[in-house]
C-alpha positions as CSV (number, residue, x, y, z in Angstrom):
1,M,-91.0,-140.4,23.7
2,H,-91.2,-137.6,26.2
3,P,-87.8,-135.5,25.8
4,K,-87.1,-136.0,29.6
5,C,-86.9,-139.8,29.2
6,F,-83.6,-139.4,28.6
7,L,-82.2,-136.3,31.0
8,I,-81.7,-139.1,33.7
9,F,-77.9,-138.8,33.2
10,G,-77.1,-135.7,35.5
11,T,-78.2,-137.8,38.7
12,I,-76.1,-141.1,38.0
13,L,-75.5,-142.9,41.6
14,G,-72.5,-145.2,42.6
15,L,-71.2,-145.8,39.1
16,V,-68.3,-147.2,40.4
17,G,-68.4,-150.5,42.6
18,P,-66.3,-152.8,43.8
19,L,-64.1,-153.4,40.9
20,R,-62.8,-156.8,39.7
21,G,-58.9,-157.1,40.4
22,Q,-56.3,-154.2,40.9
23,H,-56.2,-150.9,39.4
24,D,-53.8,-147.9,39.5
25,S,-54.5,-144.6,40.9
26,K,-55.5,-143.6,37.6
27,Q,-57.6,-145.9,36.2
28,R,-59.9,-145.2,39.2
29,N,-59.9,-142.2,39.0
30,Q,-61.7,-142.2,35.2
31,L,-63.7,-144.8,36.7
32,V,-65.0,-141.7,39.2
33,A,-65.2,-139.4,36.2
34,A,-67.2,-141.7,34.1
35,P,-70.4,-140.2,35.5
36,T,-69.7,-136.5,34.9
37,A,-68.7,-137.4,31.0
38,I,-71.7,-139.9,30.2
39,S,-74.0,-136.8,31.3
40,S,-72.0,-133.8,29.5
41,A,-71.7,-136.1,26.3
42,F,-75.4,-136.4,26.5
43,K,-76.0,-133.3,27.1
44,R,-74.0,-131.8,23.8
45,Q,-75.7,-134.9,22.0
46,E,-72.8,-137.0,21.9
47,Y,-74.3,-140.4,21.7
48,S,-71.3,-142.3,20.4
49,L,-69.0,-141.1,23.4
50,V,-71.4,-142.2,25.6
51,I,-71.6,-145.6,24.1
52,S,-67.6,-145.3,24.6
53,I,-67.7,-144.5,27.9
54,C,-69.9,-147.0,29.2
55,S,-68.2,-149.8,27.0
56,K,-64.7,-148.8,28.8
57,A,-66.0,-148.7,32.4
58,L,-68.6,-151.6,32.6
59,P,-65.6,-154.4,32.6
60,N,-64.5,-152.8,35.8
61,I,-67.3,-152.8,37.6
62,S,-68.4,-156.0,39.5
63,D,-72.0,-154.7,41.0
64,A,-74.4,-156.3,39.4
65,R,-76.7,-152.8,40.2
66,Q,-74.0,-150.8,39.1
67,R,-73.3,-152.7,36.1
68,A,-76.9,-152.5,34.8
69,L,-77.2,-148.7,35.7
70,V,-74.4,-148.4,33.0
71,L,-76.4,-150.6,30.9
72,T,-79.3,-148.3,30.4
73,Y,-77.2,-145.4,29.7
74,R,-75.3,-146.9,27.0
75,A,-79.1,-148.6,25.6
76,A,-80.1,-144.9,26.0
77,A,-77.1,-143.5,23.8
78,Y,-78.2,-146.5,21.2
79,R,-81.7,-145.5,21.1
80,H,-80.5,-142.1,20.1
81,L,-78.4,-143.6,17.2
82,D,-81.0,-145.7,15.9
83,Q,-79.2,-149.1,17.1
84,L,-82.2,-150.5,18.1
85,E,-81.1,-154.0,18.8
86,N,-78.0,-153.6,20.9
87,A,-80.3,-151.0,23.2
88,M,-82.6,-153.4,23.4
89,R,-80.0,-156.3,24.3
90,D,-78.4,-153.9,27.1
91,D,-81.8,-153.0,28.9
92,D,-82.7,-156.7,28.8
93,Q,-79.2,-157.5,30.5
94,A,-79.6,-154.7,32.5
95,L,-83.5,-155.9,34.1
96,L,-81.7,-159.7,34.4
97,L,-78.7,-158.3,36.4
98,N,-81.3,-156.3,38.2
99,P,-85.2,-156.8,37.9
100,R,-85.5,-152.9,39.3
101,T,-83.3,-151.3,37.6
102,P,-84.6,-147.8,37.1
103,F,-85.5,-146.6,33.8
104,A,-84.9,-150.4,32.0
105,H,-88.4,-150.7,31.1
106,A,-88.8,-147.2,29.9
107,G,-85.9,-148.1,27.8
108,R,-87.3,-150.9,26.3
109,A,-90.9,-148.6,25.8
110,G,-89.0,-146.7,23.8
111,V,-88.1,-149.1,21.2
112,H,-91.2,-150.3,20.8
113,E,-92.3,-146.9,20.5
114,L,-89.9,-146.3,17.2
115,R,-91.3,-150.0,16.3
116,R,-95.1,-149.0,16.2
117,E,-95.5,-151.8,18.7
118,T,-97.9,-149.7,21.0
119,D,-99.3,-152.6,23.5
120,Q,-95.7,-153.4,24.5
121,A,-94.7,-149.6,24.9
122,I,-97.5,-149.5,27.1
123,A,-96.9,-152.7,28.7
124,E,-93.7,-151.6,29.5
125,Y,-94.5,-148.2,30.9
126,S,-96.7,-149.8,33.5
127,A,-94.2,-151.7,34.9
128,E,-91.3,-148.9,34.7
129,I,-94.3,-146.8,36.9
130,A,-94.6,-150.2,39.2
131,L,-91.1,-149.6,40.0
132,N,-90.8,-145.4,39.7
133,P,-94.5,-144.5,40.8
134,K,-93.2,-140.9,40.6
135,Y,-91.2,-141.3,37.2
136,L,-92.9,-138.3,35.2
137,P,-92.0,-139.3,31.6
138,A,-93.8,-142.7,31.9
139,Y,-97.2,-141.4,33.0
140,T,-96.7,-138.8,29.7
141,N,-95.4,-141.4,27.5
142,R,-98.7,-143.9,28.3
143,G,-101.1,-141.3,28.3
144,H,-99.9,-140.2,24.7
145,W,-100.3,-143.7,23.6
146,Y,-103.8,-143.9,25.0
147,R,-104.8,-140.9,23.4
148,K,-103.9,-142.6,20.0
149,R,-105.7,-145.7,21.0
150,R,-108.7,-143.4,21.3
151,E,-108.5,-144.7,25.6
152,F,-109.4,-141.1,26.6
153,D,-110.0,-141.8,30.2
154,K,-106.9,-143.6,30.6
155,A,-105.1,-141.1,28.9
156,I,-106.6,-138.3,31.0
157,A,-105.6,-140.3,34.0
158,D,-102.0,-140.0,33.3
159,F,-101.8,-136.7,32.2
160,N,-103.8,-135.5,35.5
161,T,-101.2,-138.1,37.6
162,A,-98.3,-136.3,35.7
163,A,-99.8,-132.9,36.6
164,R,-100.6,-133.7,39.9
165,L,-96.9,-135.0,40.6
166,Y,-95.2,-132.0,38.8
167,P,-97.4,-129.2,38.8
168,N,-95.2,-126.8,36.7
169,D,-94.3,-129.4,34.3
170,P,-95.9,-128.0,31.1
171,A,-96.4,-130.9,28.7
172,A,-99.6,-132.4,30.3
173,F,-101.2,-129.6,30.1
174,D,-100.8,-129.5,26.1
175,E,-101.8,-132.8,26.4
176,L,-105.1,-132.4,28.2
177,A,-105.5,-129.6,26.1
178,I,-105.9,-131.9,22.6
179,L,-107.6,-134.3,24.9
180,A,-110.4,-131.8,25.7
181,Y,-110.8,-131.1,21.8
182,L,-111.1,-134.8,21.0
183,G,-113.3,-135.2,23.8
184,G,-115.8,-132.4,22.8
185,E,-115.2,-130.1,25.8
186,P,-113.9,-127.0,23.8
187,E,-114.6,-125.0,27.0
188,K,-111.3,-126.8,28.8
189,V,-108.8,-126.0,25.6
190,A,-108.2,-122.4,26.2
191,A,-107.6,-123.2,29.9
192,Y,-105.5,-125.6,29.3
193,L,-103.3,-123.8,26.7
194,Q,-103.0,-121.2,28.6
195,R,-101.9,-122.8,31.6
196,A,-98.9,-124.8,29.3
197,S,-98.2,-121.5,28.1
198,G,-97.5,-120.0,31.5
199,K,-95.4,-122.9,32.8
200,M,-93.1,-122.9,30.2
201,R,-89.3,-121.9,30.9
202,W,-88.1,-120.1,27.7
203,S,-84.4,-120.9,28.4
204,S,-84.8,-124.6,29.3
205,A,-84.2,-127.8,27.0
206,E,-86.5,-130.1,29.2
207,D,-89.7,-128.0,28.5
208,E,-88.7,-128.0,24.4
209,G,-90.9,-131.2,23.8
210,A,-93.6,-129.3,26.0
211,M,-93.1,-126.5,23.5
212,H,-93.2,-128.8,20.5
213,L,-96.2,-130.2,20.9
214,L,-98.1,-126.3,22.2
215,G,-96.9,-125.1,18.4
216,W,-97.9,-128.1,16.7
217,F,-101.7,-127.9,18.1
218,R,-101.6,-124.0,17.8
219,A,-100.6,-124.8,13.8
220,T,-102.7,-128.1,12.9
221,C,-105.9,-128.6,15.5
222,P,-108.7,-128.8,12.7
223,D,-110.8,-126.1,14.9
224,A,-110.2,-122.7,13.9
225,R,-110.5,-121.6,17.5
226,F,-107.8,-122.7,18.6
227,R,-105.2,-122.1,16.0
228,S,-103.0,-119.3,16.4
229,C,-100.5,-118.2,14.0
230,T,-98.3,-116.1,15.9
231,E,-98.1,-118.8,19.0
232,A,-97.5,-121.5,16.7
233,V,-94.6,-120.3,15.7
234,K,-93.3,-119.2,18.4
235,W,-93.2,-122.3,19.8
236,A,-92.0,-124.1,17.3
237,K,-89.2,-121.9,16.5
238,R,-88.0,-121.6,20.0
239,S,-88.2,-125.8,19.8
240,C,-85.8,-125.6,17.3
241,E,-83.5,-123.6,19.0
242,L,-83.0,-125.3,21.8
243,T,-82.5,-128.2,19.8
244,N,-79.7,-126.4,18.1
245,W,-82.0,-127.0,14.7
246,K,-80.8,-130.9,14.6
247,S,-84.5,-132.0,15.4
248,Y,-86.4,-133.0,11.8
249,G,-89.6,-133.1,14.4
250,S,-89.2,-129.7,15.3
251,I,-87.9,-128.0,12.2
252,D,-91.2,-130.5,10.6
253,G,-93.2,-128.4,13.5
254,L,-92.1,-124.9,12.2
255,A,-92.9,-125.4,8.5
256,A,-96.2,-126.3,9.8
257,A,-96.6,-123.1,11.8
258,Y,-95.5,-121.3,9.2
259,A,-97.9,-123.3,6.8
260,E,-100.7,-122.0,9.2
261,C,-99.2,-118.6,8.7
262,G,-100.2,-118.9,4.8
263,D,-96.4,-118.2,4.3
264,F,-96.0,-121.3,2.1
265,D,-92.4,-120.6,1.1
266,R,-91.0,-120.8,4.6
267,A,-93.2,-123.9,5.1
268,I,-91.7,-125.7,2.1
269,K,-87.9,-124.2,3.0
270,F,-88.1,-125.7,6.9
271,E,-90.1,-129.0,5.4
272,Q,-87.6,-129.7,2.9
273,Q,-85.1,-128.7,5.7
274,A,-86.1,-131.3,7.9
275,L,-86.3,-134.0,5.1
276,Q,-82.4,-134.0,4.1
277,M,-81.6,-134.8,8.2
278,N,-80.7,-138.3,8.9
279,Q,-82.5,-140.6,11.3
280,I,-85.7,-139.9,10.1
281,S,-88.4,-143.0,10.2
282,K,-89.8,-144.2,7.0
283,R,-93.3,-143.5,8.3
284,D,-92.1,-140.3,9.5
285,R,-90.7,-139.3,5.9
286,V,-93.5,-140.3,4.4
287,E,-96.0,-138.3,6.4
288,M,-93.1,-135.0,6.0
289,E,-93.9,-135.4,2.2
290,K,-97.4,-135.2,2.5
291,R,-97.4,-132.3,4.6
292,L,-94.4,-131.0,1.7
293,S,-96.7,-131.7,-1.1
294,L,-100.1,-130.1,0.5
295,Y,-97.3,-126.9,1.4
296,K,-96.6,-126.7,-2.4
297,K,-100.2,-126.3,-3.1
298,H,-100.7,-123.8,-0.5
299,K,-102.3,-125.7,2.0
300,P,-101.5,-126.1,5.6
301,H,-101.6,-129.4,7.7
302,R,-104.4,-130.5,9.6
303,D,-104.0,-133.2,12.6
304,N,-106.7,-135.3,13.9
305,F,-104.4,-136.2,17.1
306,L,-105.3,-139.8,16.7
307,E,-103.0,-141.8,14.2
308,P,-99.9,-143.2,15.6
């Protein structure tokens, strides 16, 4: 899922509504402080704390729309902890309370993505777009899965929409470069790569996912014209830094970048580091172990950008 999907917590609106019964000022103040606490905990990746804050707030919120909103925040934290049943339960309950709850469909799509249920994920992103037609991650994530399914025209349409809505966001241009490569339009690839690189904000965690994808493409594209050892390491390493070296995907990307550079000692080191991290899906672990085997044979990884 696109990284911005879980950067919505700084915009919590109206968390505290009509309360059940009488509460003293201390309890009311705790409820008022909940949005800031949730946002801060997410930024620190303290997802168990997010769940705790939401769970304590929910019994004291009677307004259905506000309860639904808090449930989506707790669901997002559950997804980060790979507690997918709990995440789906909270998003389902949120939609029962308020069928127009923002981000609940996107949250359900995230669960389907993790389960590799592509059709369901696309349907949920489409439902989210119907409710929130300017919600960037719904377009970029749906477009990603259209690419994986080789529905290039639909993918291009989604990324062009994303680029039109948010022209300074680099992620769409990463994907458009990949789609131009896949679609046999090499003359467009370099321009898209340049636009993506030029729009990166070096210190912005919001652009980390775009950095990871750009580094990955520069490291693993089968067409040598679009690979660049220097660019691959630059963006992959920055992705690792912005995730505090806690994302196995980012470290996996750095290993691929060093393999492209022919530095297989570092490629092996970082792939092994990535494999030692928690919460790696079985599918990802299998693919990462294949890449490690390649690096041990002094071979770089090449991606076709199609396999889910």
